[in-house]
Backbone bond lengths (Angstrom), bond angles and torsions (degrees), N, CA, C in turn:
res aa  C-N    CA-C-N  psi(-1)  N-CA   C-N-CA  omega(-1)  CA-C   N-CA-C  phi
1 M - - - 1.454 - - 1.528 109.70 -
2 T 1.324 116.59 131.75 1.457 123.04 180.00 1.521 108.95 -120.59
3 I 1.324 117.43 126.71 1.460 123.04 179.12 1.521 108.64 -114.08
4 R 1.327 116.64 126.18 1.464 121.37 -177.82 1.522 109.19 -152.56
5 P 1.339 117.59 165.96 1.471 119.79 176.31 1.528 111.59 -64.25
6 Y 1.304 115.65 149.64 1.459 122.46 179.46 1.530 111.13 -65.68
7 D 1.336 116.48 141.22 1.464 121.51 171.11 1.529 108.34 -143.41
8 W 1.327 116.66 -175.65 1.458 120.91 -172.75 1.529 113.41 -67.22
9 R 1.300 117.60 -17.43 1.468 119.38 176.78 1.520 112.23 -67.17
10 D 1.336 117.16 -15.36 1.460 121.28 -174.69 1.532 113.01 -98.42
11 L 1.322 117.77 12.40 1.464 120.25 -178.14 1.531 112.13 -62.00
12 I 1.311 116.69 -39.47 1.469 119.39 179.94 1.526 110.09 -65.83
13 L 1.344 116.53 -44.00 1.460 120.25 177.51 1.523 110.73 -61.86
14 L 1.309 116.77 -41.36 1.458 120.90 179.67 1.527 110.80 -62.03
15 H 1.315 116.39 -42.65 1.467 120.60 179.41 1.532 110.39 -64.24
16 R 1.313 116.21 -38.33 1.468 120.18 -177.98 1.526 112.32 -70.30
17 L 1.345 117.34 -30.40 1.462 121.10 -175.42 1.525 113.47 -101.35
18 R 1.323 117.89 2.12 1.463 120.39 -168.29 1.523 113.36 -61.67
19 N 1.325 119.05 -29.74 1.466 121.66 -176.85 1.524 112.58 -110.08
20 R 1.326 117.20 15.83 1.468 119.62 -176.09 1.528 112.66 -114.48
21 G 1.319 117.05 6.04 1.450 120.00 -174.44 1.517 113.64 -98.74
22 M 1.326 114.68 -177.00 1.451 122.25 176.44 1.522 108.76 -129.80
23 C 1.333 115.46 139.70 1.458 121.46 179.70 1.522 108.64 -95.50
24 L 1.320 116.75 131.52 1.456 122.68 -176.92 1.528 112.12 -113.70
25 D 1.324 116.74 13.59 1.466 122.63 172.82 1.526 106.62 -118.74
26 T 1.333 116.61 101.48 1.465 120.86 -171.28 1.508 112.39 -64.35
27 R 1.313 117.21 -40.87 1.464 119.74 -179.84 1.530 110.91 -60.36
28 L 1.310 116.46 -44.15 1.460 120.71 179.37 1.530 110.78 -65.66
29 M 1.314 116.83 -40.40 1.455 120.60 -177.03 1.532 111.59 -64.58
30 F 1.350 117.09 -42.04 1.457 120.19 -175.82 1.524 113.38 -83.27
31 T 1.325 118.70 -14.67 1.464 120.52 178.85 1.521 112.80 -106.19
32 R 1.334 117.58 -34.64 1.462 121.28 -176.16 1.524 113.51 -112.52
33 G 1.324 116.28 -16.80 1.453 119.46 -178.26 1.504 112.30 95.89
34 A 1.323 116.21 160.50 1.464 122.41 -179.56 1.526 108.83 -130.87
35 P 1.338 118.02 151.41 1.460 125.92 -0.60 1.524 112.49 -79.46
36 A 1.332 115.98 162.88 1.460 121.47 -178.68 1.522 112.22 -89.60
37 L 1.330 117.67 6.63 1.463 120.34 -177.05 1.525 112.29 -64.54
38 R 1.326 117.28 -18.57 1.461 118.69 -179.19 1.521 111.98 -66.33
39 H 1.345 118.23 -16.83 1.453 121.20 -179.69 1.535 112.20 -84.39
40 T 1.316 118.15 -6.46 1.458 120.93 -172.04 1.522 113.37 -63.46
41 P 1.341 122.56 -47.66 1.464 120.17 -179.76 1.524 112.93 -56.86
42 L 1.336 117.17 -39.03 1.452 119.59 179.66 1.522 111.50 -67.45
43 S 1.332 117.82 -35.86 1.456 120.71 -176.04 1.517 111.91 -64.55
44 T 1.339 118.34 -26.20 1.458 120.14 -179.65 1.517 111.89 -73.75
45 L 1.343 117.32 -14.64 1.460 121.04 -179.02 1.524 112.54 -93.64
46 I 1.332 117.39 -6.08 1.457 121.30 -176.15 1.518 109.08 -103.98
47 P 1.345 119.30 107.52 1.467 120.74 178.10 1.520 110.21 -61.37
48 G 1.342 114.86 130.72 1.460 119.11 180.00 1.509 113.45 68.29
49 G 1.340 117.73 21.57 1.456 120.88 -179.43 1.513 111.58 -62.46
50 N 1.344 115.93 159.95 1.454 119.82 -175.76 1.516 113.68 -94.44
51 V 1.332 118.96 6.02 1.460 122.88 176.57 1.521 108.72 -104.51
52 C 1.322 116.56 125.28 1.470 121.93 -177.95 1.520 109.12 -122.70
53 T 1.330 116.46 130.83 1.460 122.26 -175.37 1.518 109.96 -128.76
54 L 1.324 115.50 133.92 1.463 122.39 176.11 1.520 109.18 -119.52
55 V 1.322 115.03 146.11 1.460 122.22 179.42 1.525 109.01 -118.74
56 S 1.319 115.43 131.76 1.453 121.74 175.08 1.523 108.16 -106.88
57 R 1.336 116.79 111.39 1.461 122.24 -177.30 1.521 110.65 -98.55
58 A 1.342 115.51 128.47 1.462 120.59 179.46 1.517 110.32 -70.74
59 D 1.333 116.12 135.51 1.462 121.80 177.61 1.523 112.83 -95.31
60 N 1.336 117.31 -15.23 1.462 120.21 178.25 1.517 109.15 -146.21
61 S 1.312 116.59 174.18 1.464 121.98 -174.64 1.519 113.06 -69.45
62 G 1.325 118.81 -16.93 1.457 121.62 -178.62 1.513 113.83 -86.21
63 E 1.324 118.23 -0.25 1.457 122.01 -177.82 1.528 110.53 -114.42
64 L 1.330 115.71 161.18 1.452 122.10 177.71 1.528 110.06 -111.25
65 S 1.321 115.94 140.01 1.462 120.13 171.90 1.521 108.48 -83.37
66 A 1.319 116.54 147.11 1.457 120.50 -175.61 1.524 110.12 -150.62
67 V 1.338 114.65 164.79 1.457 122.67 178.09 1.520 108.03 -132.08
68 G 1.328 117.10 134.82 1.459 122.37 176.68 1.518 110.26 -128.59
69 Q 1.322 115.99 147.54 1.457 120.13 -174.83 1.528 110.21 -143.44
70 F 1.335 115.55 138.76 1.461 120.53 171.87 1.524 108.10 -135.30
71 L 1.322 116.25 163.85 1.461 120.75 -179.89 1.517 110.46 -139.79
72 I 1.329 114.12 157.94 1.457 122.30 172.18 1.520 105.52 -117.74
73 R 1.342 116.93 106.11 1.456 122.05 -170.13 1.524 111.16 -79.32
74 N 1.331 116.26 130.55 1.471 123.51 174.92 1.524 112.41 55.89
75 N 1.341 115.54 33.67 1.469 121.05 179.70 1.520 112.05 59.24
76 Q 1.333 116.70 25.50 1.458 121.47 178.95 1.513 109.43 -109.65
77 L 1.312 115.76 132.92 1.445 120.01 171.21 1.526 106.91 -79.72
78 P 1.314 118.62 149.67 1.449 130.55 15.55 1.528 113.08 -90.60
79 A 1.338 115.01 -177.02 1.458 121.29 174.33 1.529 109.46 -87.78
80 R 1.334 115.40 149.92 1.463 120.69 -179.97 1.521 109.74 -121.96
81 L 1.304 115.58 128.91 1.452 121.76 176.49 1.528 108.05 -72.00
82 V 1.321 117.12 119.64 1.461 121.39 -173.29 1.519 112.09 -95.99
83 C 1.315 116.80 -55.48 1.461 119.09 -170.66 1.515 110.93 -151.70
84 I 1.337 115.73 143.53 1.463 123.06 171.23 1.522 107.57 -133.69
85 S 1.317 116.23 130.69 1.456 121.16 -178.32 1.532 109.72 -141.53
86 P 1.343 117.47 135.29 1.460 128.02 0.29 1.529 112.03 -77.71
87 R 1.315 115.28 163.15 1.462 121.44 -176.84 1.526 111.85 -58.78
88 E 1.337 116.67 -39.53 1.469 120.03 -174.09 1.516 113.69 -69.80
89 I 1.341 117.99 -8.12 1.457 120.05 -178.46 1.525 111.27 -66.13
90 L 1.341 116.96 -25.54 1.468 119.72 -176.74 1.518 112.82 -70.10
91 S 1.319 117.76 -18.58 1.459 120.66 178.17 1.525 112.24 -91.67
92 R 1.336 117.54 8.25 1.450 122.68 -177.96 1.525 110.01 -121.76
93 P 1.332 117.29 160.45 1.469 120.30 178.55 1.527 112.92 -58.85
94 E 1.355 117.47 -31.57 1.462 119.16 178.98 1.526 111.42 -62.66
95 G 1.348 116.35 -33.50 1.455 119.75 179.10 1.520 112.13 -67.48
96 T 1.330 116.41 -40.37 1.464 119.91 177.45 1.524 110.87 -63.29
97 S 1.317 116.79 -40.90 1.463 120.57 178.98 1.526 110.94 -65.53
98 L 1.341 116.91 -38.04 1.460 120.35 178.99 1.527 110.74 -66.46
99 L 1.333 117.26 -40.68 1.462 120.65 177.21 1.526 111.21 -62.22
100 E 1.317 116.55 -42.34 1.457 120.09 179.26 1.523 111.14 -64.50
101 A 1.321 116.29 -38.34 1.465 119.63 179.05 1.524 111.09 -66.31
102 M 1.330 117.51 -40.54 1.461 120.09 178.07 1.526 110.91 -66.93
103 A 1.331 117.07 -38.78 1.462 120.05 177.11 1.522 110.71 -62.98
104 H 1.339 116.16 -39.95 1.461 120.07 178.86 1.526 110.97 -64.27
105 M 1.337 117.13 -43.06 1.462 120.06 -179.85 1.527 110.72 -66.96
106 A 1.337 117.14 -40.62 1.463 120.04 178.76 1.527 110.52 -63.02
107 G 1.334 116.95 -38.93 1.452 119.78 176.86 1.512 112.49 -64.42
108 E 1.332 117.09 -37.78 1.461 120.43 177.38 1.522 111.75 -63.86
109 R 1.331 117.19 -27.72 1.456 121.18 179.54 1.525 111.96 -88.28
110 G 1.320 116.79 7.74 1.453 120.52 174.13 1.505 115.83 93.68
111 A 1.341 118.33 3.03 1.466 120.10 -179.46 1.525 110.06 -76.80
112 P 1.330 117.89 128.75 1.464 119.64 178.83 1.521 113.70 -78.28
113 V 1.355 117.05 -23.88 1.461 121.10 -178.58 1.523 109.40 -143.80
114 L 1.340 114.55 162.28 1.462 123.09 174.47 1.522 107.11 -123.51
115 I 1.351 117.37 124.93 1.463 122.93 -173.36 1.522 110.23 -108.87
116 A 1.332 115.84 139.19 1.464 122.45 174.47 1.521 108.55 -135.71
117 E 1.337 117.20 138.37 1.458 122.69 177.90 1.523 107.97 -114.55
118 I 1.334 116.26 126.51 1.459 119.59 -173.42 1.510 109.95 -151.13
119 D 1.325 115.65 147.92 1.458 121.38 175.25 1.528 109.06 -67.03
120 E 1.322 115.85 133.64 1.471 119.34 -176.71 1.520 112.83 -67.10
121 S 1.324 117.65 -18.63 1.463 120.31 178.07 1.527 112.33 -87.41
122 D 1.335 117.23 -5.37 1.460 121.48 -179.58 1.531 109.74 -72.95
123 P 1.347 118.65 135.96 1.466 120.65 178.33 1.527 113.16 -57.86
124 A 1.331 117.52 -26.53 1.458 120.30 -179.74 1.524 112.50 -71.54
125 F 1.329 117.06 -13.87 1.468 120.41 179.36 1.526 110.52 -58.61
126 D 1.329 117.17 -45.80 1.468 121.02 -179.88 1.525 111.19 -66.13
127 S 1.326 116.89 -33.55 1.462 119.86 179.31 1.528 111.05 -67.10
128 L 1.331 116.83 -40.86 1.457 120.05 177.64 1.527 110.83 -66.03
129 H 1.316 115.79 -39.51 1.463 119.43 178.69 1.528 110.83 -63.00
130 A 1.333 116.18 -40.90 1.464 119.73 178.70 1.519 112.21 -68.06
131 A 1.337 117.12 -23.71 1.463 121.47 -179.81 1.524 112.80 -86.89
132 G 1.335 117.52 5.84 1.458 120.68 175.80 1.511 115.31 103.09
133 F 1.330 118.67 8.03 1.467 121.54 177.74 1.529 109.42 -87.24
134 A 1.331 116.40 135.54 1.462 122.49 179.83 1.524 109.77 -121.58
135 I 1.344 117.35 151.43 1.459 122.60 -179.25 1.528 109.25 -77.78
136 Y 1.334 115.51 125.11 1.456 120.76 176.50 1.525 111.95 -108.00
137 S 1.315 116.81 -23.09 1.460 120.73 178.62 1.523 108.22 -163.37
138 R 1.329 114.64 167.67 1.460 121.10 174.69 1.515 108.86 -126.06
139 Q 1.334 115.47 151.90 1.454 119.86 -178.14 1.525 110.23 -144.86
140 R 1.322 114.94 151.44 1.460 122.23 178.08 1.518 108.16 -122.61
141 I 1.320 116.43 129.58 1.460 121.57 -177.38 1.528 108.88 -100.10
142 F 1.344 115.75 126.98 1.465 122.30 177.09 1.524 109.30 -109.78
143 R 1.320 115.43 144.50 1.461 121.93 -176.26 1.526 110.49 -124.38
144 L 1.342 115.29 139.22 1.459 121.45 176.02 1.519 108.37 -129.66
145 D 1.345 116.63 120.63 1.464 121.71 178.39 1.519 112.32 -98.49
146 S 1.315 116.95 -29.43 1.465 120.65 179.50 1.520 108.53 -148.01
147 I 1.317 116.30 154.01 1.452 122.30 -176.77 1.527 110.01 -84.61
148 V 1.328 115.49 135.29 1.457 120.45 175.46 1.523 108.63 -78.30
149 E 1.323 116.89 117.92 1.464 120.78 -175.21 1.524 110.79 -65.22
150 G 1.339 113.82 143.58 1.454 119.90 177.77 1.510 114.31 87.27
151 K 1.341 117.68 -3.10 1.454 119.85 -178.19 1.516 112.23 -124.12
152 T 1.321 117.46 10.67 1.453 118.66 -174.87 1.524 112.61 -130.54
153 V 1.339 117.10 29.96 1.454 120.68 178.42 1.528 108.32 -120.04
154 P 1.328 118.73 92.65 1.457 120.96 -179.40 1.520 111.52 -69.48
155 D 1.320 115.34 160.35 1.458 120.43 -178.63 1.521 111.98 -66.03
156 E 1.309 117.72 -32.31 1.455 122.26 -179.32 1.524 109.14 -151.41
157 E 1.318 114.33 168.20 1.457 118.53 178.72 1.528 109.03 -72.77
158 I 1.329 116.11 116.25 1.471 121.07 -174.15 1.515 111.08 -100.45
159 W 1.307 116.71 -39.92 1.459 121.33 -174.65 1.535 110.34 -99.04
160 R 1.317 115.28 151.21 1.459 121.37 172.99 1.526 108.60 -142.62
161 S 1.314 116.60 164.04 1.459 121.59 179.32 1.528 110.31 -68.18
162 A 1.315 116.04 141.95 1.465 121.18 179.51 1.522 110.20 -73.55
163 T 1.328 115.97 147.74 1.459 122.65 177.78 1.530 109.10 -129.99
164 D 1.316 115.93 179.16 1.456 120.62 178.90 1.524 112.47 -59.80
165 R 1.327 117.43 -29.82 1.457 120.85 -179.70 1.524 112.39 -67.36
166 D 1.335 117.25 -19.42 1.466 121.18 -178.97 1.525 112.64 -90.34
167 Y 1.326 117.40 -4.82 1.467 120.62 -170.25 1.533 112.06 -58.50
168 I 1.321 117.08 -51.08 1.476 120.34 -176.41 1.529 110.35 -63.40
169 A 1.334 116.87 -40.81 1.464 120.08 179.86 1.532 111.44 -65.50
170 I 1.338 117.17 -37.20 1.465 120.58 178.44 1.531 110.11 -65.59
171 Q 1.327 116.29 -43.47 1.455 120.28 177.95 1.528 111.19 -61.49
172 S 1.328 116.25 -40.93 1.462 120.67 179.86 1.529 111.12 -66.18
173 L 1.338 116.95 -41.28 1.462 120.89 178.17 1.529 110.50 -61.88
174 Y 1.321 116.08 -44.45 1.468 120.26 178.21 1.533 111.06 -60.30
175 T 1.328 117.16 -45.69 1.461 121.68 -176.95 1.524 111.62 -63.65
176 N 1.330 117.06 -39.65 1.458 120.45 -176.68 1.522 113.04 -81.83
177 L 1.317 117.23 -20.01 1.464 120.41 -174.30 1.526 112.98 -98.53
178 V 1.329 117.33 -46.46 1.466 121.53 -174.11 1.534 109.54 -77.70
179 P 1.336 118.17 132.48 1.465 120.26 179.15 1.531 112.02 -56.70
180 A 1.330 115.48 146.82 1.464 120.71 -176.71 1.523 111.78 -59.15
181 L 1.330 117.42 -34.25 1.458 120.42 -179.63 1.523 111.17 -64.07
182 V 1.330 116.72 -38.99 1.469 120.92 178.90 1.525 110.26 -72.90
183 Q 1.331 117.24 -36.17 1.458 120.23 178.67 1.520 111.98 -61.48
184 Q 1.335 117.02 -26.90 1.459 120.04 179.44 1.519 112.90 -66.04
185 V 1.340 117.01 -24.54 1.464 119.77 -174.97 1.523 113.34 -116.06
186 E 1.326 118.13 -17.15 1.457 120.66 -179.84 1.520 110.24 -125.56
187 P 1.323 118.54 124.07 1.465 121.32 179.83 1.519 111.13 -74.62
188 P 1.319 118.31 163.65 1.472 121.40 176.17 1.518 110.78 -68.67
189 P 1.323 117.83 165.01 1.473 120.67 179.46 1.523 110.86 -56.55
190 S 1.329 115.97 132.16 1.456 120.53 -178.09 1.530 111.82 -100.51
191 R 1.308 117.14 -39.36 1.472 121.06 -179.28 1.524 109.01 -94.54
192 Y 1.328 115.62 60.16 1.449 121.89 -174.52 1.526 112.48 -65.94
193 E 1.340 117.63 -23.69 1.456 120.34 -174.69 1.532 112.66 -67.10
194 R 1.328 118.24 -15.05 1.462 120.61 178.63 1.531 111.53 -91.21
195 G 1.346 117.31 -2.15 1.451 121.56 -176.83 1.519 113.61 -97.11
196 L 1.335 115.06 -175.84 1.454 123.04 179.84 1.527 109.36 -120.90
197 V 1.336 116.41 146.70 1.462 121.52 -179.91 1.521 109.62 -123.96
198 Y 1.325 114.32 151.31 1.466 122.11 177.36 1.522 108.18 -128.62
199 W 1.338 116.02 115.16 1.457 123.17 179.72 1.527 109.17 -108.58
200 S 1.334 115.08 144.36 1.460 120.47 175.51 1.522 108.64 -146.40
201 Q 1.323 115.94 122.76 1.463 123.32 179.04 1.534 111.32 53.24
202 G 1.320 114.72 44.18 1.446 120.35 175.26 1.513 115.58 76.97
203 E 1.343 118.81 12.35 1.464 122.17 -178.73 1.525 109.55 -129.24
204 L 1.328 115.61 137.42 1.455 120.44 177.32 1.530 108.98 -77.78
205 L 1.326 115.93 116.15 1.456 121.21 -178.03 1.525 113.39 -108.78
206 G 1.337 117.42 -9.35 1.452 119.14 -179.27 1.512 112.27 -158.14
207 F 1.329 115.31 142.54 1.465 122.07 174.50 1.514 108.28 -141.51
208 L 1.332 116.57 132.96 1.461 123.01 178.50 1.519 108.55 -115.43
209 D 1.319 116.18 114.64 1.462 121.77 176.73 1.521 107.61 -85.98
210 L 1.332 117.28 115.93 1.462 122.47 -173.56 1.524 111.34 -109.77
211 E 1.305 115.19 144.56 1.468 121.53 170.21 1.523 108.39 -143.23
212 R 1.306 115.37 124.05 1.464 121.07 -178.54 1.523 110.08 -105.83
213 G 1.315 116.48 140.06 1.451 122.05 178.90 1.513 110.58 -144.13
214 P 1.321 116.84 175.52 1.468 120.10 -178.02 1.521 114.10 -68.08
215 Q 1.343 117.48 -16.31 1.459 120.00 -178.96 1.523 113.14 -103.96
216 G 1.328 117.82 -13.46 1.455 119.52 -178.39 1.514 111.74 167.46
217 T 1.338 115.28 174.89 1.452 123.06 177.37 1.521 109.01 -112.61
218 W 1.326 115.66 132.26 1.468 122.36 -176.83 1.529 109.11 -107.10
219 V 1.328 116.42 134.70 1.461 122.08 178.98 1.522 108.75 -125.96
220 Q 1.325 115.67 123.89 1.464 121.75 173.73 1.532 106.92 -111.86
221 P 1.349 118.71 106.45 1.462 120.44 -174.33 1.532 112.79 -89.09
222 Y 1.326 114.73 147.70 1.463 122.98 172.27 1.525 106.98 -132.80
223 F 1.348 117.07 109.47 1.453 121.43 -178.05 1.527 110.18 -118.39
224 H 1.313 114.82 131.79 1.459 121.31 174.40 1.530 108.78 -66.58
225 P 1.353 118.48 144.73 1.475 119.54 179.21 1.522 113.40 -57.90
226 A 1.340 117.54 -23.89 1.462 120.09 -179.29 1.526 112.74 -78.86
227 A 1.327 117.89 -10.56 1.467 120.64 -178.90 1.525 110.26 -73.37
228 E 1.334 116.47 135.43 1.454 121.54 177.21 1.530 108.37 -88.20
229 L 1.316 115.69 110.79 1.464 121.14 -173.93 1.525 110.33 -84.95
230 D 1.324 115.92 66.45 1.461 119.67 178.19 1.522 110.39 -95.91
231 D 1.335 116.03 175.15 1.466 120.59 -178.13 1.518 111.54 -62.32
232 N 1.325 116.38 -34.34 1.462 119.94 -178.16 1.519 111.60 -62.57
233 L 1.335 116.61 -39.32 1.464 121.04 -179.54 1.521 111.08 -75.11
234 L 1.323 116.80 -48.63 1.458 120.00 -173.90 1.522 112.58 -71.05
235 S 1.316 117.30 -29.25 1.463 118.96 -179.17 1.523 112.51 -81.71
236 G 1.343 117.39 -11.96 1.451 119.96 -176.58 1.511 113.56 -61.16
237 F 1.338 118.18 -40.31 1.461 119.84 -177.81 1.521 112.08 -76.22
238 L 1.340 118.28 -10.48 1.461 120.90 179.89 1.527 112.52 -78.79
239 L 1.345 116.88 -5.03 1.461 118.98 -179.35 1.522 111.71 -61.40
240 G 1.348 116.28 -30.64 1.457 119.44 179.53 1.511 113.21 -88.44
241 F 1.332 116.93 3.40 1.465 120.86 179.90 1.507 109.05 -105.50
242 S 1.314 116.93 108.93 1.453 121.67 -176.76 1.530 110.45 -87.22
243 P 1.339 119.03 133.07 1.464 121.03 177.65 1.515 113.51 -64.12
244 S 1.343 117.29 -13.73 1.460 119.77 179.53 1.522 112.45 -82.95
245 Q 1.348 116.66 -8.68 1.452 119.34 179.37 1.521 109.66 -66.61
246 S 1.313 115.17 146.71 1.458 119.72 -174.69 1.523 112.79 -85.72
247 Y 1.332 117.99 -7.16 1.454 119.15 -178.77 1.531 110.10 -115.90
248 P 1.328 117.81 151.12 1.469 122.00 -175.18 1.526 112.43 -84.53
249 L 1.316 113.82 175.20 1.455 123.09 177.65 1.522 108.18 -115.17
250 F 1.341 116.89 130.89 1.461 122.31 -179.00 1.522 109.70 -118.52
251 I 1.316 116.32 135.42 1.459 122.20 175.83 1.525 108.64 -121.16
252 C 1.318 115.77 127.11 1.463 122.03 -179.86 1.524 108.80 -97.93
253 V 1.311 117.01 115.11 1.466 122.50 -179.09 1.521 108.46 -106.69
254 R 1.316 116.34 110.64 1.456 121.15 177.52 1.528 110.26 -75.60
255 S 1.321 116.13 163.45 1.458 121.41 -176.69 1.525 111.92 -61.05
256 Y 1.351 117.98 -29.67 1.461 120.01 179.88 1.528 112.15 -83.21
257 Q 1.336 118.56 2.39 1.455 123.85 174.27 1.523 110.22 -122.48
258 G 1.330 116.97 31.43 1.456 121.94 -171.77 1.520 114.58 -60.73
259 G 1.332 118.41 -22.23 1.453 120.44 -179.17 1.513 114.63 -64.64
260 L 1.318 117.39 -11.72 1.464 121.56 -179.41 1.524 113.08 -75.66
261 S 1.298 117.26 -24.93 1.465 121.47 -169.18 1.526 112.63 -55.99
262 Q 1.326 117.71 -51.29 1.454 120.89 -176.39 1.518 111.31 -65.16
263 S 1.330 117.17 -39.58 1.463 120.67 179.48 1.525 111.38 -64.59
264 L 1.329 117.47 -39.12 1.459 120.71 179.49 1.526 111.34 -66.98
265 K 1.307 117.56 -37.20 1.466 120.59 178.08 1.525 110.64 -62.73
266 Q 1.335 117.61 -36.80 1.453 120.77 179.87 1.524 111.92 -68.17
267 L 1.344 116.71 -23.91 1.459 121.17 178.13 1.521 112.74 -87.56
268 G 1.322 117.72 -0.71 1.459 120.42 178.25 1.508 114.78 103.96
269 F 1.345 118.64 0.22 1.464 120.62 177.73 1.526 109.90 -73.30
270 E 1.318 115.36 145.74 1.462 121.29 177.95 1.526 109.57 -122.37
271 P 1.330 117.95 134.27 1.470 120.07 177.66 1.517 110.34 -67.53
272 C 1.328 116.12 134.65 1.468 119.36 -178.20 1.525 112.54 -123.53
273 S 1.335 119.08 -12.01 1.466 119.61 -179.82 1.519 110.02 -163.22
274 N 1.333 115.52 137.93 1.464 122.74 171.58 1.524 107.64 -113.32
275 Q 1.315 116.71 119.52 1.455 120.39 -170.44 1.518 112.87 -127.39
276 A 1.316 113.62 158.89 1.455 122.08 171.36 1.521 108.23 -109.78
277 V 1.330 115.68 136.05 1.457 121.24 173.39 1.528 106.86 -92.69
278 M 1.338 115.69 108.58 1.462 121.12 -173.76 1.534 109.71 -105.77
279 V 1.317 114.85 142.06 1.463 121.20 -173.62 1.525 109.46 -131.81
280 K 1.311 114.61 135.24 1.469 121.30 172.10 1.519 107.61 -115.40
281 R 1.326 115.94 116.82 1.465 120.16 179.75 1.525 109.99 -75.28
282 L 1.330 114.94 134.01 1.457 120.88 -177.52 1.514 112.47 -107.57
283 A 1.328 117.19 -24.40 1.465 120.39 -177.70 1.514 108.94 -153.19
284 I 1.332 115.83 146.89 1.460 122.54 177.65 1.516 108.22 -122.14
285 P 1.331 118.25 119.29 1.469 119.21 -179.57 1.525 111.15 -67.33
286 I 1.315 115.90 135.43 1.468 122.63 178.46 1.520 108.27 -120.06
287 R 1.308 115.91 120.40 1.452 120.20 -179.82 1.529 109.70 -95.29
288 R 1.313 115.65 128.95 1.452 121.09 177.19 1.524 108.34 -148.73
289 P 1.336 116.18 151.77 1.468 118.69 -178.13 1.516 111.62 -68.37
290 V 1.306 115.61 144.72 1.455 122.32 176.73 1.523 107.80 -104.41
291 L 1.345 116.60 117.12 1.448 121.85 -177.05 1.520 110.20 -84.49
292 G 1.296 116.29 138.27 1.454 120.92 178.48 1.518 110.33 -149.65
293 K 1.301 116.47 149.47 1.459 121.34 -179.82 1.522 110.34 -79.62
294 I 1.326 114.28 145.52 1.460 120.71 172.51 1.519 106.75 -95.84
295 P 1.323 118.15 113.24 1.479 120.57 -172.90 1.513 113.56 -56.04
296 A 1.321 118.57 -31.59 1.466 120.07 -175.74 1.516 112.37 -74.00
297 L 1.361 117.82 -15.76 1.459 119.81 -175.29 1.512 113.20 -115.50
298 D 1.335 117.80 -31.15 1.457 121.14 -175.40 1.516 110.63 -102.44
299 G 1.336 116.82 118.90 1.454 122.18 171.64 1.507 114.41 80.09
300 T 1.320 119.51 10.46 1.464 121.13 179.41 1.515 109.69 -133.33
301 Q 1.308 116.55 161.94 1.463 122.91 176.69 1.519 108.53 -109.41
302 P 1.320 117.19 134.27 1.469 118.73 178.77 1.517 111.15 -67.32
303 E 1.313 116.63 142.26 1.456 122.18 177.15 1.522 108.77 -105.05
304 P 1.332 118.21 114.82 1.466 120.36 -176.75 1.516 110.92 -68.22
305 S 1.307 114.09 147.34 1.455 119.22 177.57 1.525 111.95 -82.37
306 A 1.354 117.14 -16.02 1.468 122.03 177.92 1.515 108.12 -139.72
307 P 1.347 119.93 151.22 1.477 121.32 -179.16 1.514 111.65 -65.99
308 F 1.376 114.56 146.59 1.456 119.63 177.42 1.536 109.59 -71.72
309 A 1.305 116.50 142.19 1.469 120.49 176.79 1.515 109.89 -77.29
310 N 1.329 117.47 145.46 1.469 122.55 177.47 1.521 107.67 -81.68
311 I 1.344 115.39 93.13 1.462 121.10 -173.50 1.521 110.92 -63.77
312 L 1.347 118.47 -43.06 1.462 121.86 -177.24 1.515 110.41 -63.80
313 H 1.347 117.76 -39.72 1.456 120.97 -179.51 1.524 110.63 -64.37
314 H 1.321 116.81 -44.46 1.457 119.59 -179.60 1.515 111.20 -67.42
315 K 1.332 118.25 -35.63 1.454 121.15 -179.48 1.512 110.43 -67.13
316 S 1.340 117.21 -41.02 1.459 120.64 179.17 1.518 111.15 -66.29
317 T 1.300 119.10 -41.02 1.468 123.15 178.74 1.526 110.56 -63.88
318 A 1.320 116.73 -40.15 1.460 120.04 179.98 1.503 111.91 -65.72
319 N 1.363 119.67 -36.29 1.458 123.20 -179.64 1.511 110.38 -66.36
320 K 1.364 116.66 -41.57 1.468 120.27 179.95 1.528 110.39 -64.69
321 T 1.313 116.59 -40.91 1.466 119.60 179.81 1.521 111.75 -64.26
322 H 1.339 115.93 -37.20 1.461 121.62 -179.37 1.518 110.35 -68.01
323 S 1.338 117.64 -38.30 1.469 120.78 -178.22 1.516 111.81 -69.93
324 L 1.325 118.32 -28.77 1.454 120.97 178.03 1.532 108.85 -72.95
């Protein structure tokens, strides 16, 4: 088995495996579609691009060839495992070797962790766990295809588009809401200007991180515990979602925002996936003192700003004067 970066010689293999893989980045899958391997030829033309692809070539008839891909979104660490094809490779030794190779490459690019999102009932879940991935959080994905009439007309406009003035408040909401363990592996929202904010009595109580794609719209909610999650609040952001649109709306509810589930069901959302957010640590920062010489003390002689007094000469002169 030979593992190397993807190049144009692998186009035939890519075409053969394009519909046999699994996508491990839920946001990408629900907004752009899966598998993401179709983006690979373009990524080779972009210097310093954030999509990295490895190919595992079989050396004998008893092995399977495979393709694995990860990305670093918006130049932000960590790295995210995007796609592995074919799916069955994860249950074989070649799949473990491919995962290790991708982790090694992600570490070389400065990523401290590699993230994969997968349904806990998927057979590949055990393979990822055996490869060193651990559960850091759980999430439930809700889907809405059409609006339930009579439940989506709020009394007033509650949500508005985020601006630069909301940046500090959004960061503060993220810091106070998201568990510290998750913050270690996932950065706060960076493209906040595409989201929606909800203010009440001078305090930010809600932020919706939005991403729109040709396959659907993705919503990552952040609600302060003081926010009242009633139909009036949750239906407010649906005003911009037309039931005539051909793509659905997805909301990702993390385990620390579990109170949203019942409210979303009342608005017509249906759960479509229960997933584990799995993380493989690639590097651990080690703090140690850095020793350095101080030029004024090591290897140099001090230069006086004034001449030294001749102490012996003055002492001898003083003794003679005293004796007289």
